[in-house]
N, C-alpha and C positions, 0 to 999 in steps of 0.2 A: 518459388517466385513470390508467393505471399510473404514468406519469412524475410526475403531480401528487402522488400519494401518496408517492412517493419524495422529491420535492423538499420536501414538507412534513415530512419526517423521520418518517413514520408507518410505513413498511415498506420493505424492500429491494424492488427491482423484481420479483424472483422471488416474494417473499412477497405483494406487492401484487397480482400477477396471480392468484395462488391465491385471495386474499380476494375479488377481484372476480368471478372465475368461480364461486365458491361462493355468490354472492349476499349477501355480508356487507357490501357497501358501497352506501350510498344517496347519490345525487347530487341535491341540491335536492329531496329527498323521494322520488326514484324509484330503484329498484334497476336498475343497469346491469351486465350480465355480460360486456361486451366490454372487456378491458383496454386496447384500442387506440382506444376511443371518444374523440372530442374533447370536452372539457369546458372551461368557463371557469376561469381560474386563481383567480377569486373564488368558485367554486362552494362551496356548503355541503355538507360531507361528514359522513356518519354511518358510522363504521367499527365493526362488531361492536356496534352499539347505542349507541356513544358519539359525541357530536357533536365534530367536529374543525374547527378554523379555522386559518388561516395564523398567527394570533397564538398559538395553542397549541403550535405546533411549536417546541420548544426546540432551539437549535443546540448540537450536541455535537461534541467532538473528543477522541479518546482515543488513548493510546499502548498498543499491545499488544506484548508480548514473544513474538514468533513462535518456536515450537520447530522443530526439524528434522523433516522427514517429513510436513508438511502443505502443501497447495496454497492459494494465495491466490485463491480463487474461491468463489462461493456454492454451486455444485454441481459435481460432477466425473463425467464420463461413464465413467471407469474405476473409480469407486467408492472413490477414495482419500479419506482424511480431509481436511477443509478447515478453514480458520481459523474458519469459522462454527460448526463443531462444538465449538469451544473457547470462543467468546465467550459471556459471560453474556447471558441473555435480553434484558436492557434495552438491549443494544447490537446486537442481531441485525439491526436495520434500517439500520445505518450501512454506508457503502461504503468499501472500502479505497482509500487514496491511493497509487496505483501498486501494484506487486507485488514480492514476494520469491520467488525460485524455491524449489522444494521442499526443497532441501538447505541453503538459506541461513536463518540465524536472526537474531533481533534486532528492532530497532524497526520497527513497522509502524503507520502512522496510519490511523484510521478517522474519518469525519465524515459529517454529513448536509448540510453546507454545500458545495454543488457549486462555487460561485465561489472559495471558499478553496482547495479541492482543486485546481482548475484553475490557480490562481496558484502553488501549490507545484510543480506538474508542468510548468508552462510553461518550456521550455528557455531562452527569452529572459530569464527572471528569474535564471537561474544559481543556483538554490537549492542550497547544498552538501549532500552526503550523505557521511557518513564511515563507513568500514568497517574492522574489524580483519580482516586477511587472513593466514592461515597458508598458506605456499606450500612446495612441495617444493624442497629444496636451498637454496643461498645465492646470490641474484642479485648480480652485480657492480655497482659504481657505474655503469658504462657501460650495463649492461642496465637498471638502474632509470631511467636518463636517457631511455631509449627510451619508457618508459611516460608520462612527462610531455611528451615531444616529440610523441608520437602514433604510432599504428600503424594502417594501413589493413587492414580485414578485411571481405571481401564488399562492397566499395564504400563502407563506412562508416569514417570517421576516429574511432578510439577513443583517448581520452586521459584520463590522471589529472591532475586539477588540482593536487593536492599529494600528495607521497609521503614518508613517514618510516619508516626501518627501525628497528623497536623492538628486536629482538634476532635473532640469527642463529646457526646452527650448521651443521655439514656436512649434516645431514639435512633441516632445515626452517628457515624464517625467518618472523618475525612482522612484518607491515607494516601501517602505518596509511595508508589510501588515501582521498582525498576526490575525489568526482566533482561536476560541475556539471550533469550531465544523466544521466538513468537509462535509457540504451540497454539493449536486451535482453541480459542476461548479459554486460555489458560487462567487468567485472573478470575473470570466468572466461576470456573470450575473449582479453583482454590477456595474462593470465598464461600461457595456453596458447601464445600467439604467441612469448613469450620463453623458452619451454622450462621454466617453473617453475609447473606446474599447481597450482590451488587445492586445499588439503586441508580447510580450514575457512574459512567466510565469515560474518561477523556485522556487521550494520549497527548502529552505536551512536549515530548522530545523523542528523537530517533537518532542515535549516534551524536554527531556534532550539530545536528539541526534542531532548532527550537521553534515552537509555535509562536511564542511571544505574543504580540498584540494583534496578530492577524485576525480579521473578522471572520465570522462564520460564513462559509461559502466563497471566501476570497482566496486568491492565489498569489504567490510571491516567487519569482525566479530567484534561484540561489546558485552559488558556485559549487564546483566539485571539490570537496574537502577530503583530506586524508582520513580513511576509516580503518 
């Protein structure tokens, strides 16, 4: 039941569970307070007194410019601020497509279309993700070549699909990196491995979607493009 509300785009799973437990959801005319109860995908739902059908669930996809210092989760056991503390109310039920770590900024997609999210995240589809990366020092051409060749870390092969050195100085360098798979903290691990740790990390695109001039903490609705 909790999953059905989420799939119809009516609430996040966490919010759906609360609504159900508070008796605010009727299924085919009956109040059910168990979020894990099995119900038909065709069930007639009334949420907070408003009838909801599968046809009413509008598919949404938004770009959110994630600031530094917030976590990509619906709630946090450590009490840290989350991206949902910043999203407008109309988008609170959407789910993040993947994650950005707390220190990383930039483009974060949210949607209620699980199939589309799965297609974006499926490593077999090799959807490119591009990042502006400020690293300590000035990596040599041979060192940069290691990033595209691949480095093993804890049994995983980490690799940058494309690398462009935008500018460099003795103290720091700005790199444009593109990945085809979002492994956990992949860029930070790669840069640590070559001795040039990340100072700043910002995602600027994900597949056909670009951050552009969207301000920090702002959102923009976008269409569903072929991926």
